N, CA, C and O atoms as a Tinker XYZ file with bonds, in Angstrom:
   528  protein
     1  N     13.468000    0.763000  -14.764000    73     2
     2  CA    12.565000    0.196000  -14.459000    64     1     3
     3  C     11.422000   -0.386000  -15.816000    63     2     4     5
     4  O     11.219000    0.325000  -16.800000    81     3
     5  N     10.945000   -1.389000  -15.691000    73     3     6
     6  CA    10.841000   -2.052000  -16.721000    64     5     7
     7  C      8.875000   -1.456000  -17.067000    63     6     8     9
     8  O      7.908000   -1.917000  -16.459000    81     7
     9  N      8.829000   -0.676000  -17.866000    73     7    10
    10  CA     6.803000   -0.483000  -18.309000    64     9    11
    11  C      6.667000   -1.470000  -18.908000    63    10    12    13
    12  O      7.231000   -1.875000  -19.924000    81    11
    13  N      5.551000   -2.092000  -18.006000    73    11    14
    14  CA     4.691000   -3.487000  -18.107000    64    13    15
    15  C      3.565000   -3.329000  -18.185000    63    14    16    17
    16  O      2.681000   -4.006000  -18.710000    81    15
    17  N      3.551000   -2.059000  -17.453000    73    15    18
    18  CA     1.983000   -1.958000  -16.636000    64    17    19
    19  C      1.361000   -0.540000  -17.493000    63    18    20    21
    20  O      2.130000    0.314000  -17.933000    81    19
    21  N     -0.009000   -0.459000  -17.632000    73    19    22
    22  CA    -0.420000    0.437000  -18.255000    64    21    23
    23  C     -1.314000    1.295000  -17.495000    63    22    24    25
    24  O     -1.398000    0.664000  -16.442000    81    23
    25  N     -2.138000    2.481000  -17.338000    73    23    26
    26  CA    -3.183000    3.041000  -16.495000    64    25    27
    27  C     -4.271000    2.366000  -17.108000    63    26    28    29
    28  O     -4.702000    2.152000  -18.241000    81    27
    29  N     -4.618000    2.053000  -15.645000    73    27    30
    30  CA    -5.998000    0.857000  -15.738000    64    29    31
    31  C     -5.639000   -0.394000  -15.111000    63    30    32    33
    32  O     -6.333000   -1.217000  -14.515000    81    31
    33  N     -4.339000   -0.358000  -15.388000    73    31    34
    34  CA    -4.050000   -2.512000  -14.918000    64    33    35
    35  C     -4.491000   -2.223000  -12.984000    63    34    36    37
    36  O     -4.328000   -1.199000  -12.321000    81    35
    37  N     -4.910000   -3.207000  -12.675000    73    35    38
    38  CA    -4.932000   -3.841000  -11.785000    64    37    39
    39  C     -4.479000   -4.701000  -11.045000    63    38    40    41
    40  O     -4.288000   -5.736000  -11.683000    81    39
    41  N     -4.150000   -4.804000   -9.775000    73    39    42
    42  CA    -3.828000   -5.787000   -9.007000    64    41    43
    43  C     -4.739000   -5.979000   -7.927000    63    42    44    45
    44  O     -5.371000   -4.959000   -7.654000    81    43
    45  N     -5.019000   -7.060000   -7.174000    73    43    46
    46  CA    -5.967000   -7.329000   -6.340000    64    45    47
    47  C     -5.239000   -8.359000   -5.274000    63    46    48    49
    48  O     -4.809000   -9.462000   -5.610000    81    47
    49  N     -5.147000   -7.638000   -3.475000    73    47    50
    50  CA    -4.462000   -8.630000   -2.955000    64    49    51
    51  C     -5.406000   -8.842000   -1.666000    63    50    52    53
    52  O     -6.114000   -7.919000   -1.262000    81    51
    53  N     -5.387000   -9.832000   -1.176000    73    51    54
    54  CA    -6.720000  -10.724000   -0.240000    64    53    55
    55  C     -5.559000  -10.203000    1.532000    63    54    56    57
    56  O     -4.328000  -10.227000    1.559000    81    55
    57  N     -6.400000   -9.839000    2.633000    73    55    58
    58  CA    -5.960000  -10.183000    4.091000    64    57    59
    59  C     -7.172000  -10.814000    4.676000    63    58    60    61
    60  O     -8.290000  -10.477000    4.287000    81    59
    61  N     -6.939000  -12.000000    5.884000    73    59    62
    62  CA    -8.047000  -12.210000    6.649000    64    61    63
    63  C     -7.429000  -11.229000    7.624000    63    62    64    65
    64  O     -6.202000  -11.122000    7.629000    81    63
    65  N     -8.355000  -10.320000    8.659000    73    63    66
    66  CA    -8.663000   -9.399000    9.249000    64    65    67
    67  C     -7.846000  -10.307000   10.786000    63    66    68    69
    68  O     -8.326000  -11.410000   11.048000    81    67
    69  N     -6.862000   -9.870000   11.548000    73    67    70
    70  CA    -6.686000  -10.897000   12.797000    64    69    71
    71  C     -6.865000  -10.031000   14.397000    63    70    72    73
    72  O     -7.301000   -8.882000   14.473000    81    71
    73  N     -6.611000  -10.514000   15.092000    73    71    74
    74  CA    -6.618000  -10.018000   16.319000    64    73    75
    75  C     -5.103000   -8.563000   16.812000    63    74    76    77
    76  O     -5.160000   -7.591000   17.565000    81    75
    77  N     -4.143000   -9.024000   16.084000    73    75    78
    78  CA    -2.671000   -8.117000   15.739000    64    77    79
    79  C     -3.256000   -7.123000   15.017000    63    78    80    81
    80  O     -2.645000   -6.069000   15.193000    81    79
    81  N     -4.348000   -6.995000   14.146000    73    79    82
    82  CA    -4.725000   -6.105000   13.493000    64    81    83
    83  C     -5.618000   -5.017000   13.692000    63    82    84    85
    84  O     -5.982000   -4.160000   12.887000    81    83
    85  N     -5.995000   -5.227000   15.210000    73    83    86
    86  CA    -7.081000   -4.239000   15.672000    64    85    87
    87  C     -6.470000   -2.821000   15.948000    63    86    88    89
    88  O     -5.248000   -2.668000   15.943000    81    87
    89  N     -7.216000   -1.930000   16.157000    73    87    90
    90  CA    -6.985000   -0.808000   16.600000    64    89    91
    91  C     -6.241000   -0.587000   17.972000    63    90    92    93
    92  O     -7.030000   -0.106000   18.785000    81    91
    93  N     -5.201000   -0.747000   18.405000    73    91    94
    94  CA    -4.530000   -0.582000   19.879000    64    93    95
    95  C     -3.367000    0.248000   19.977000    63    94    96    97
    96  O     -2.459000    0.351000   19.152000    81    95
    97  N     -3.531000    0.977000   21.364000    73    95    98
    98  CA    -2.159000    2.033000   21.581000    64    97    99
    99  C     -1.717000    1.238000   22.948000    63    98   100   101
   100  O     -2.344000    0.850000   23.934000    81    99
   101  N     -0.772000    1.197000   22.669000    73    99   102
   102  CA     0.168000    0.820000   24.641000    64   101   103
   103  C     -0.358000   -0.476000   24.675000    63   102   104   105
   104  O     -0.797000   -0.565000   25.822000    81   103
   105  N     -0.535000   -1.336000   24.208000    73   103   106
   106  CA    -1.488000   -2.686000   24.170000    64   105   107
   107  C     -2.956000   -2.808000   25.050000    63   106   108   109
   108  O     -3.308000   -3.824000   25.652000    81   107
   109  N     -3.535000   -1.844000   24.996000    73   107   110
   110  CA    -5.226000   -1.321000   25.160000    64   109   111
   111  C     -5.737000   -1.298000   23.562000    63   110   112   113
   112  O     -5.250000   -0.575000   22.692000    81   111
   113  N     -6.627000   -2.076000   23.412000    73   111   114
   114  CA    -7.559000   -2.071000   22.438000    64   113   115
   115  C     -8.738000   -0.750000   22.550000    63   114   116   117
   116  O     -9.456000   -0.372000   23.476000    81   115
   117  N     -8.610000   -0.431000   21.608000    73   115   118
   118  CA    -9.293000    0.441000   21.414000    64   117   119
   119  C    -10.923000    0.145000   20.649000    63   118   120   121
   120  O    -11.983000    0.466000   21.186000    81   119
   121  N    -10.813000   -0.450000   19.462000    73   119   122
   122  CA   -11.729000   -1.170000   18.930000    64   121   123
   123  C    -11.361000   -2.541000   18.179000    63   122   124   125
   124  O    -10.543000   -2.680000   17.270000    81   123
   125  N    -12.192000   -3.549000   18.801000    73   123   126
   126  CA   -12.147000   -5.058000   17.679000    64   125   127
   127  C    -12.200000   -4.843000   16.641000    63   126   128   129
   128  O    -13.130000   -5.446000   16.105000    81   127
   129  N    -11.542000   -4.135000   15.885000    73   127   130
   130  CA   -11.969000   -3.919000   14.415000    64   129   131
   131  C    -10.418000   -3.670000   13.407000    63   130   132   133
   132  O     -9.399000   -3.612000   14.095000    81   131
   133  N    -10.266000   -3.561000   12.216000    73   131   134
   134  CA    -9.042000   -3.151000   11.650000    64   133   135
   135  C     -8.754000   -1.791000   11.972000    63   134   136   137
   136  O     -9.574000   -0.873000   11.929000    81   135
   137  N     -7.273000   -1.682000   12.372000    73   135   138
   138  CA    -7.220000   -0.310000   12.415000    64   137   139
   139  C     -6.476000    0.013000   11.124000    63   138   140   141
   140  O     -5.806000   -0.701000   10.378000    81   139
   141  N     -6.902000    1.723000   11.074000    73   139   142
   142  CA    -6.352000    2.093000    9.908000    64   141   143
   143  C     -4.864000    2.233000    9.720000    63   142   144   145
   144  O     -4.577000    2.662000    8.602000    81   143
   145  N     -3.648000    1.942000   10.660000    73   143   146
   146  CA    -2.690000    1.957000   10.437000    64   145   147
   147  C     -2.667000    0.406000    9.693000    63   146   148   149
   148  O     -2.162000    0.217000    8.586000    81   147
   149  N     -3.185000   -0.449000   10.358000    73   147   150
   150  CA    -2.929000   -1.982000    9.439000    64   149   151
   151  C     -3.615000   -1.908000    8.369000    63   150   152   153
   152  O     -3.247000   -2.737000    7.537000    81   151
   153  N     -4.511000   -1.220000    8.025000    73   151   154
   154  CA    -5.169000   -1.362000    6.356000    64   153   155
   155  C     -4.169000   -0.388000    5.757000    63   154   156   157
   156  O     -4.306000   -0.493000    4.538000    81   155
   157  N     -3.493000    0.257000    5.952000    73   155   158
   158  CA    -2.705000    1.050000    5.518000    64   157   159
   159  C     -1.289000    0.517000    4.460000    63   158   160   161
   160  O     -0.844000    0.904000    3.379000    81   159
   161  N     -0.783000   -0.947000    5.798000    73   159   162
   162  CA     0.165000   -1.732000    5.645000    64   161   163
   163  C     -0.466000   -2.363000    4.317000    63   162   164   165
   164  O      0.158000   -2.096000    3.290000    81   163
   165  N     -1.599000   -3.153000    4.181000    73   163   166
   166  CA    -2.475000   -3.772000    3.252000    64   165   167
   167  C     -2.472000   -2.723000    2.186000    63   166   168   169
   168  O     -2.506000   -3.471000    1.208000    81   167
   169  N     -2.461000   -2.010000    1.893000    73   167   170
   170  CA    -2.753000   -0.816000    0.992000    64   169   171
   171  C     -1.588000   -0.805000    0.205000    63   170   172   173
   172  O     -1.323000   -1.367000   -0.858000    81   171
   173  N     -0.849000    0.058000    1.048000    73   171   174
   174  CA     0.859000   -0.335000    0.647000    64   173   175
   175  C      1.017000   -1.448000   -0.401000    63   174   176   177
   176  O      1.126000   -1.252000   -1.612000    81   175
   177  N      1.015000   -2.772000    0.285000    73   175   178
   178  CA     1.317000   -4.245000   -0.130000    64   177   179
   179  C      0.494000   -4.086000   -1.655000    63   178   180   181
   180  O      0.805000   -4.456000   -2.787000    81   179
   181  N     -0.208000   -3.655000   -1.335000    73   179   182
   182  CA    -1.420000   -3.965000   -2.990000    64   181   183
   183  C     -0.979000   -3.228000   -3.967000    63   182   184   185
   184  O     -1.040000   -3.715000   -5.096000    81   183
   185  N     -0.449000   -1.934000   -3.800000    73   183   186
   186  CA     0.129000   -0.937000   -4.844000    64   185   187
   187  C      1.813000   -1.439000   -5.424000    63   186   188   189
   188  O      2.339000   -1.268000   -6.524000    81   187
   189  N      2.464000   -2.274000   -3.851000    73   187   190
   190  CA     3.628000   -2.496000   -4.223000    64   189   191
   191  C      4.179000   -3.667000   -5.082000    63   190   192   193
   192  O      5.352000   -3.988000   -5.270000    81   191
   193  N      2.811000   -4.332000   -5.647000    73   191   194
   194  CA     3.126000   -5.296000   -6.403000    64   193   195
   195  C      3.276000   -4.832000   -7.290000    63   194   196   197
   196  O      4.184000   -5.418000   -7.879000    81   195
   197  N      2.723000   -3.635000   -8.113000    73   195   198
   198  CA     3.313000   -3.496000   -9.227000    64   197   199
   199  C      4.638000   -2.728000   -9.415000    63   198   200   201
   200  O      5.203000   -2.666000  -10.507000    81   199
   201  N      5.149000   -2.088000   -8.175000    73   199   202
   202  CA     6.722000   -1.850000   -8.407000    64   201   203
   203  C      7.381000   -3.325000   -8.364000    63   202   204   205
   204  O      8.190000   -3.603000   -9.249000    81   203
   205  N      7.145000   -4.050000   -7.613000    73   203   206
   206  CA     7.795000   -5.721000   -7.616000    64   205   207
   207  C      7.748000   -6.143000   -8.846000    63   206   208   209
   208  O      8.918000   -6.380000   -9.145000    81   207
   209  N      7.221000   -6.324000   -9.538000    73   207   210
   210  CA     6.899000   -6.448000  -11.038000    64   209   211
   211  C      7.875000   -5.384000  -12.130000    63   210   212   213
   212  O      8.486000   -5.778000  -13.123000    81   211
   213  N      7.815000   -4.129000  -11.680000    73   211   214
   214  CA     8.381000   -3.255000  -12.605000    64   213   215
   215  C     10.020000   -2.795000  -12.186000    63   214   216   217
   216  O     10.568000   -1.859000  -12.767000    81   215
   217  N     10.610000   -3.482000  -11.250000    73   215   218
   218  CA    11.885000   -2.970000  -11.015000    64   217   219
   219  C     12.851000   -3.714000  -11.248000    63   218   220   221
   220  O     12.769000   -4.902000  -10.937000    81   219
   221  N     13.828000   -3.281000  -11.758000    73   219   222
   222  CA    15.095000   -4.096000  -12.154000    64   221   223
   223  C     16.117000   -4.547000  -10.693000    63   222   224   225
   224  O     15.947000   -4.240000   -9.514000    81   223
   225  N     17.012000   -5.237000  -11.228000    73   223   226
   226  CA    17.803000   -6.006000  -10.172000    64   225   227
   227  C     18.030000   -5.185000   -8.742000    63   226   228   229
   228  O     17.822000   -5.534000   -7.580000    81   227
   229  N     18.730000   -3.504000   -9.515000    73   227   230
   230  CA    19.581000   -2.800000   -9.294000    64   229   231
   231  C     18.379000   -1.391000   -8.525000    63   230   232   233
   232  O     18.757000   -0.298000   -8.102000    81   231
   233  N     17.172000   -1.829000   -8.556000    73   231   234
   234  CA    16.323000   -0.934000   -8.083000    64   233   235
   235  C     15.285000   -1.415000   -6.829000    63   234   236   237
   236  O     15.259000   -2.532000   -6.312000    81   235
   237  N     14.265000   -0.009000   -6.424000    73   235   238
   238  CA    13.939000   -0.566000   -5.280000    64   237   239
   239  C     12.937000    0.450000   -5.476000    63   238   240   241
   240  O     13.089000    1.458000   -6.166000    81   239
   241  N     11.682000    0.061000   -4.691000    73   239   242
   242  CA    10.480000    1.098000   -4.842000    64   241   243
   243  C     10.620000    2.135000   -3.304000    63   242   244   245
   244  O     11.357000    1.914000   -2.343000    81   243
   245  N      9.890000    2.997000   -3.449000    73   243   246
   246  CA     9.698000    3.957000   -2.005000    64   245   247
   247  C      8.652000    4.953000   -1.874000    63   246   248   249
   248  O      8.592000    5.861000   -2.703000    81   247
   249  N      7.857000    4.881000   -0.962000    73   247   250
   250  CA     6.841000    5.531000   -0.801000    64   249   251
   251  C      6.927000    6.662000   -0.976000    63   250   252   253
   252  O      7.831000    7.258000   -0.391000    81   251
   253  N      5.832000    7.542000   -2.031000    73   251   254
   254  CA     5.861000    9.061000   -1.772000    64   253   255
   255  C      4.593000    9.761000   -0.985000    63   254   256   257
   256  O      4.554000   10.881000   -0.476000    81   255
   257  N      3.725000    8.906000   -1.037000    73   255   258
   258  CA     2.433000    9.306000   -0.721000    64   257   259
   259  C      1.208000    8.312000    0.094000    63   258   260   261
   260  O      1.196000    7.224000   -0.482000    81   259
   261  N      0.610000    8.327000    0.762000    73   259   262
   262  CA    -0.417000    7.525000    0.914000    64   261   263
   263  C     -2.126000    8.121000    1.570000    63   262   264   265
   264  O     -2.405000    8.304000    2.755000    81   263
   265  N     -2.629000    8.230000    0.910000    73   263   266
   266  CA    -3.841000    8.684000    1.532000    64   265   267
   267  C     -5.202000    7.642000    1.923000    63   266   268   269
   268  O     -5.406000    6.698000    1.161000    81   267
   269  N     -5.837000    7.779000    2.754000    73   267   270
   270  CA    -6.767000    6.767000    3.447000    64   269   271
   271  C     -8.313000    7.380000    3.808000    63   270   272   273
   272  O     -8.525000    8.034000    4.828000    81   271
   273  N     -9.177000    7.113000    2.970000    73   271   274
   274  CA   -10.544000    8.075000    3.343000    64   273   275
   275  C    -11.242000    6.806000    3.910000    63   274   276   277
   276  O    -11.954000    6.209000    3.102000    81   275
   277  N    -11.131000    6.167000    5.485000    73   275   278
   278  CA   -11.373000    5.051000    5.716000    64   277   279
   279  C    -13.262000    5.105000    5.966000    63   278   280   281
   280  O    -13.849000    5.767000    6.822000    81   279
   281  N    -13.657000    4.525000    5.305000    73   279   282
   282  CA   -15.267000    4.524000    5.691000    64   281   283
   283  C    -16.249000    3.709000    6.373000    63   282   284   285
   284  O    -17.379000    4.158000    6.566000    81   283
   285  N    -15.829000    2.237000    6.858000    73   283   286
   286  CA   -16.317000    1.518000    7.391000    64   285   287
   287  C    -15.335000    0.251000    8.112000    63   286   288   289
   288  O    -14.275000   -0.240000    7.722000    81   287
   289  N    -16.040000    0.010000    9.127000    73   287   290
   290  CA   -15.370000   -1.383000    9.707000    64   289   291
   291  C    -14.882000   -2.463000    9.021000    63   290   292   293
   292  O    -15.544000   -2.747000    8.023000    81   291
   293  N    -13.910000   -3.169000    9.250000    73   291   294
   294  CA   -13.693000   -4.501000    8.834000    64   293   295
   295  C    -13.468000   -5.322000   10.013000    63   294   296   297
   296  O    -12.470000   -4.940000   10.623000    81   295
   297  N    -14.030000   -6.282000   10.524000    73   295   298
   298  CA   -13.550000   -6.873000   11.579000    64   297   299
   299  C    -12.873000   -8.369000   11.369000    63   298   300   301
   300  O    -12.736000   -9.171000   10.446000    81   299
   301  N    -12.532000   -8.270000   12.771000    73   299   302
   302  CA   -11.422000   -9.969000   12.852000    64   301   303
   303  C    -12.589000  -10.813000   12.604000    63   302   304   305
   304  O    -13.718000  -10.922000   13.082000    81   303
   305  N    -11.896000  -11.376000   11.672000    73   303   306
   306  CA   -12.169000  -12.722000   10.880000    64   305   307
   307  C    -12.746000  -12.809000    9.838000    63   306   308   309
   308  O    -13.299000  -13.885000    9.606000    81   307
   309  N    -12.825000  -11.786000    8.892000    73   307   310
   310  CA   -13.257000  -10.804000    8.137000    64   309   311
   311  C    -12.154000  -10.609000    6.645000    63   310   312   313
   312  O    -11.010000  -10.173000    6.772000    81   311
   313  N    -12.584000  -10.906000    5.643000    73   311   314
   314  CA   -10.997000  -10.985000    4.404000    64   313   315
   315  C    -11.387000   -9.206000    3.967000    63   314   316   317
   316  O    -12.427000   -8.648000    3.617000    81   315
   317  N    -10.473000   -8.899000    4.120000    73   315   318
   318  CA   -10.553000   -7.224000    2.789000    64   317   319
   319  C     -9.576000   -7.694000    1.964000    63   318   320   321
   320  O     -8.460000   -8.191000    2.111000    81   319
   321  N    -10.463000   -7.335000    0.839000    73   319   322
   322  CA    -9.958000   -7.012000   -0.817000    64   321   323
   323  C     -9.459000   -5.712000   -0.884000    63   322   324   325
   324  O    -10.152000   -4.769000   -0.504000    81   323
   325  N     -8.485000   -5.577000   -1.266000    73   323   326
   326  CA    -7.890000   -3.955000   -1.410000    64   325   327
   327  C     -7.321000   -4.202000   -2.880000    63   326   328   329
   328  O     -6.426000   -5.034000   -3.027000    81   327
   329  N     -7.846000   -3.465000   -4.011000    73   327   330
   330  CA    -7.901000   -3.795000   -5.580000    64   329   331
   331  C     -7.034000   -2.194000   -5.672000    63   330   332   333
   332  O     -7.552000   -1.242000   -5.090000    81   331
   333  N     -5.917000   -2.027000   -6.312000    73   331   334
   334  CA    -4.792000   -0.910000   -6.640000    64   333   335
   335  C     -4.844000   -1.113000   -7.986000    63   334   336   337
   336  O     -4.759000   -2.122000   -8.685000    81   335
   337  N     -5.003000    0.053000   -8.213000    73   335   338
   338  CA    -5.539000    0.115000   -9.780000    64   337   339
   339  C     -4.062000    1.968000   -9.985000    63   338   340   341
   340  O     -3.645000    2.880000   -9.271000    81   339
   341  N     -3.901000    1.468000  -11.404000    73   339   342
   342  CA    -2.742000    2.713000  -11.684000    64   341   343
   343  C     -3.457000    3.535000  -12.439000    63   342   344   345
   344  O     -4.162000    3.209000  -13.394000    81   343
   345  N     -3.184000    5.181000  -11.787000    73   343   346
   346  CA    -3.863000    5.946000  -12.319000    64   345   347
   347  C     -2.921000    6.893000  -13.267000    63   346   348   349
   348  O     -3.396000    7.633000  -14.127000    81   347
   349  N     -1.356000    6.757000  -12.962000    73   347   350
   350  CA    -0.638000    7.262000  -14.146000    64   349   351
   351  C      0.815000    6.747000  -13.735000    63   350   352   353
   352  O      1.161000    6.448000  -12.592000    81   351
   353  N      1.529000    6.707000  -14.787000    73   351   354
   354  CA     2.841000    6.443000  -14.490000    64   353   355
   355  C      3.897000    7.270000  -14.851000    63   354   356   357
   356  O      4.312000    6.863000  -15.936000    81   355
   357  N      4.647000    8.399000  -14.406000    73   355   358
   358  CA     5.293000    9.318000  -15.031000    64   357   359
   359  C      6.787000    9.270000  -14.476000    63   358   360   361
   360  O      7.166000    9.125000  -13.314000    81   359
   361  N      7.518000    9.432000  -15.635000    73   359   362
   362  CA     8.856000    8.938000  -15.214000    64   361   363
   363  C      8.751000    7.901000  -14.549000    63   362   364   365
   364  O      7.948000    7.033000  -14.891000    81   363
   365  N      9.525000    7.769000  -13.476000    73   363   366
   366  CA     9.866000    6.612000  -12.052000    64   365   367
   367  C      8.583000    6.426000  -11.556000    63   366   368   369
   368  O      8.113000    5.356000  -11.169000    81   367
   369  N      7.960000    7.653000  -11.584000    73   367   370
   370  CA     6.743000    7.251000  -10.247000    64   369   371
   371  C      5.310000    7.237000  -10.880000    63   370   372   373
   372  O      4.841000    7.814000  -11.861000    81   371
   373  N      4.660000    6.157000   -9.740000    73   371   374
   374  CA     3.911000    5.383000   -9.835000    64   373   375
   375  C      2.766000    5.611000   -8.851000    63   374   376   377
   376  O      2.886000    5.267000   -7.675000    81   375
   377  N      1.394000    6.322000   -9.428000    73   375   378
   378  CA     0.539000    6.694000   -8.492000    64   377   379
   379  C     -0.644000    5.198000   -8.777000    63   378   380   381
   380  O     -0.788000    4.648000   -9.868000    81   379
   381  N     -1.276000    4.850000   -7.633000    73   379   382
   382  CA    -2.318000    4.227000   -7.722000    64   381   383
   383  C     -3.836000    4.964000   -7.273000    63   382   384   385
   384  O     -3.607000    5.959000   -6.585000    81   383
   385  N     -5.113000    4.762000   -7.457000    73   383   386
   386  CA    -6.091000    4.428000   -6.554000    64   385   387
   387  C     -6.272000    3.164000   -6.648000    63   386   388   389
   388  O     -6.055000    2.298000   -7.496000    81   387
   389  N     -6.970000    3.250000   -5.004000    73   387   390
   390  CA    -7.528000    1.539000   -4.820000    64   389   391
   391  C     -8.932000    1.864000   -3.913000    63   390   392   393
   392  O     -9.327000    2.938000   -3.458000    81   391
   393  N     -9.469000    0.632000   -3.840000    73   391   394
   394  CA   -10.469000    0.216000   -3.009000    64   393   395
   395  C    -10.067000   -1.151000   -2.109000    63   394   396   397
   396  O     -9.355000   -2.149000   -2.224000    81   395
   397  N    -10.988000   -0.540000   -1.141000    73   395   398
   398  CA   -10.805000   -1.974000    0.068000    64   397   399
   399  C    -11.882000   -2.249000    0.386000    63   398   400   401
   400  O    -12.650000   -1.358000    0.747000    81   399
   401  N    -12.255000   -3.522000    0.352000    73   399   402
   402  CA   -14.011000   -3.998000    0.790000    64   401   403
   403  C    -13.774000   -4.987000    1.306000    63   402   404   405
   404  O    -12.715000   -5.599000    1.165000    81   403
   405  N    -14.838000   -5.379000    2.093000    73   403   406
   406  CA   -14.851000   -6.544000    2.621000    64   405   407
   407  C    -16.693000   -6.842000    1.766000    63   406   408   409
   408  O    -17.636000   -6.051000    1.792000    81   407
   409  N    -16.650000   -8.124000    1.154000    73   407   410
   410  CA   -17.978000   -8.059000    0.229000    64   409   411
   411  C    -18.181000   -7.037000   -1.045000    63   410   412   413
   412  O    -17.523000   -6.713000   -2.034000    81   411
   413  N    -19.153000   -6.787000   -0.608000    73   411   414
   414  CA   -19.761000   -5.330000   -1.373000    64   413   415
   415  C    -19.691000   -3.941000   -0.057000    63   414   416   417
   416  O    -20.163000   -2.810000   -0.175000    81   415
   417  N    -19.016000   -4.467000    1.024000    73   415   418
   418  CA   -19.044000   -2.988000    2.043000    64   417   419
   419  C    -17.486000   -2.257000    1.558000    63   418   420   421
   420  O    -16.377000   -2.787000    1.489000    81   419
   421  N    -17.838000   -1.086000    1.317000    73   419   422
   422  CA   -16.527000   -0.429000    1.039000    64   421   423
   423  C    -15.641000    0.240000    2.196000    63   422   424   425
   424  O    -16.021000    1.215000    2.843000    81   423
   425  N    -14.432000   -0.396000    2.371000    73   423   426
   426  CA   -13.690000   -0.189000    3.968000    64   425   427
   427  C    -13.359000    0.944000    3.537000    63   426   428   429
   428  O    -13.672000    1.853000    4.306000    81   427
   429  N    -12.698000    1.344000    2.338000    73   427   430
   430  CA   -11.728000    2.633000    2.204000    64   429   431
   431  C    -10.899000    2.578000    1.072000    63   430   432   433
   432  O    -10.427000    1.511000    0.679000    81   431
   433  N    -10.629000    3.975000    0.357000    73   431   434
   434  CA   -10.602000    4.231000   -0.693000    64   433   435
   435  C     -9.327000    5.397000   -0.411000    63   434   436   437
   436  O     -8.909000    5.707000    0.705000    81   435
   437  N     -8.875000    5.902000   -1.624000    73   435   438
   438  CA    -7.494000    7.064000   -1.603000    64   437   439
   439  C     -6.630000    6.687000   -2.939000    63   438   440   441
   440  O     -7.114000    6.533000   -4.060000    81   439
   441  N     -5.154000    6.562000   -2.562000    73   439   442
   442  CA    -4.068000    6.944000   -3.338000    64   441   443
   443  C     -3.080000    6.322000   -2.825000    63   442   444   445
   444  O     -2.984000    5.884000   -1.679000    81   443
   445  N     -2.319000    6.275000   -3.693000    73   443   446
   446  CA    -0.572000    5.671000   -3.182000    64   445   447
   447  C      0.187000    6.298000   -4.323000    63   446   448   449
   448  O     -0.167000    6.471000   -5.490000    81   447
   449  N      1.586000    6.670000   -3.566000    73   447   450
   450  CA     2.415000    7.224000   -4.914000    64   449   451
   451  C      3.882000    6.027000   -4.251000    63   450   452   453
   452  O      3.955000    5.589000   -3.102000    81   451
   453  N      4.499000    5.859000   -4.964000    73   451   454
   454  CA     5.835000    5.276000   -5.359000    64   453   455
   455  C      6.770000    5.372000   -6.048000    63   454   456   457
   456  O      6.646000    4.960000   -7.201000    81   455
   457  N      7.740000    5.804000   -5.730000    73   455   458
   458  CA     8.679000    5.531000   -6.685000    64   457   459
   459  C      9.853000    4.614000   -7.099000    63   458   460   461
   460  O     10.268000    3.911000   -6.177000    81   459
   461  N     10.331000    4.505000   -8.010000    73   459   462
   462  CA    11.566000    3.442000   -8.411000    64   461   463
   463  C     12.647000    3.958000   -8.561000    63   462   464   465
   464  O     12.875000    4.706000   -9.512000    81   463
   465  N     13.441000    3.689000   -7.738000    73   463   466
   466  CA    14.782000    4.173000   -7.728000    64   465   467
   467  C     16.135000    3.283000   -7.399000    63   466   468   469
   468  O     16.380000    2.413000   -6.563000    81   467
   469  N     16.685000    3.735000   -8.158000    73   467   470
   470  CA    18.388000    2.586000   -7.776000    64   469   471
   471  C     18.220000    2.957000   -6.525000    63   470   472   473
   472  O     17.626000    3.888000   -5.981000    81   471
   473  N     19.200000    1.567000   -5.969000    73   471   474
   474  CA    18.908000    1.128000   -4.304000    64   473   475
   475  C     20.070000    2.192000   -4.083000    63   474   476   477
   476  O     19.959000    2.710000   -2.972000    81   475
   477  N     21.059000    2.629000   -4.749000    73   475   478
   478  CA    22.223000    3.017000   -4.660000    64   477   479
   479  C     21.438000    4.585000   -4.299000    63   478   480   481
   480  O     21.575000    5.125000   -3.201000    81   479
   481  N     20.632000    5.169000   -5.398000    73   479   482
   482  CA    20.239000    6.510000   -4.562000    64   481   483
   483  C     19.605000    6.357000   -3.623000    63   482   484   485
   484  O     19.878000    7.180000   -2.750000    81   483
   485  N     18.672000    5.501000   -3.307000    73   483   486
   486  CA    18.105000    5.198000   -2.047000    64   485   487
   487  C     19.075000    5.721000   -0.548000    63   486   488   489
   488  O     18.884000    6.691000    0.185000    81   487
   489  N     20.225000    4.558000   -0.479000    73   487   490
   490  CA    21.120000    4.490000    0.365000    64   489   491
   491  C     21.789000    5.877000    0.276000    63   490   492   493
   492  O     22.152000    6.325000    1.363000    81   491
   493  N     22.012000    6.612000   -0.763000    73   491   494
   494  CA    22.400000    8.334000   -0.533000    64   493   495
   495  C     21.793000    9.163000   -0.102000    63   494   496   497
   496  O     22.327000   10.203000    0.286000    81   495
   497  N     19.873000    8.849000   -0.014000    73   495   498
   498  CA    19.244000   10.177000    0.502000    64   497   499
   499  C     18.971000    9.596000    1.730000    63   498   500   501
   500  O     18.221000   10.337000    2.367000    81   499
   501  N     19.361000    8.224000    2.552000    73   499   502
   502  CA    19.449000    7.776000    3.776000    64   501   503
   503  C     20.496000    8.392000    4.470000    63   502   504   505
   504  O     20.358000    8.866000    5.597000    81   503
   505  N     21.747000    8.402000    3.706000    73   503   506
   506  CA    22.757000    8.594000    4.227000    64   505   507
   507  C     22.751000    9.973000    4.679000    63   506   508   509
   508  O     23.256000   10.351000    5.736000    81   507
   509  N     22.135000   10.735000    3.799000    73   507   510
   510  CA    21.743000   12.002000    4.053000    64   509   511
   511  C     21.464000   12.285000    5.856000    63   510   512   513
   512  O     21.903000   13.300000    6.397000    81   511
   513  N     20.860000   11.465000    6.447000    73   511   514
   514  CA    20.235000   11.717000    7.604000    64   513   515
   515  C     21.101000   11.074000    8.344000    63   514   516   517
   516  O     21.079000   11.276000    9.558000    81   515
   517  N     22.029000   10.181000    7.792000    73   515   518
   518  CA    22.767000    9.198000    8.971000    64   517   519
   519  C     22.268000    8.003000    9.121000    63   518   520   521
   520  O     22.594000    7.576000   10.229000    81   519
   521  N     21.510000    7.117000    8.423000    73   519   522
   522  CA    21.434000    6.339000    8.166000    64   521   523
   523  C     21.808000    5.510000    6.853000    63   522   524   525
   524  O     21.634000    6.073000    5.772000    81   523
   525  N     22.318000    4.193000    6.878000    73   523   526
   526  CA    22.581000    3.402000    5.582000    64   525   527
   527  C     21.473000    2.159000    5.799000    63   526   528
   528  O     21.362000    1.275000    4.950000    81   527
């Protein structure tokens, strides 16, 4: 793992909220706003940007945690901006805090965790559960 980032470094991503991002279960729309699970995908993508730059060719990131304090809605057609900030890097684990917002409106805050492991180690972990 390349140690190229420091505590406080930030990465920003943006996502246009589409109909496919709304809260729906079994084809039934609950609310025409960005669902928490769609927001989770974008949050993980924001912090993964650090992993993509830090991993070596034979390494990959694997999620260890995600917290979401969903504070306000993001409507279809709005752009959500997620700013991930490195809170700590301990050995091979990267912990980020993040803030998701539409303009000045804060949509969500929380933390993500990812470890950078050798791909072989990840495959070994998965094989213990019958997957490759």
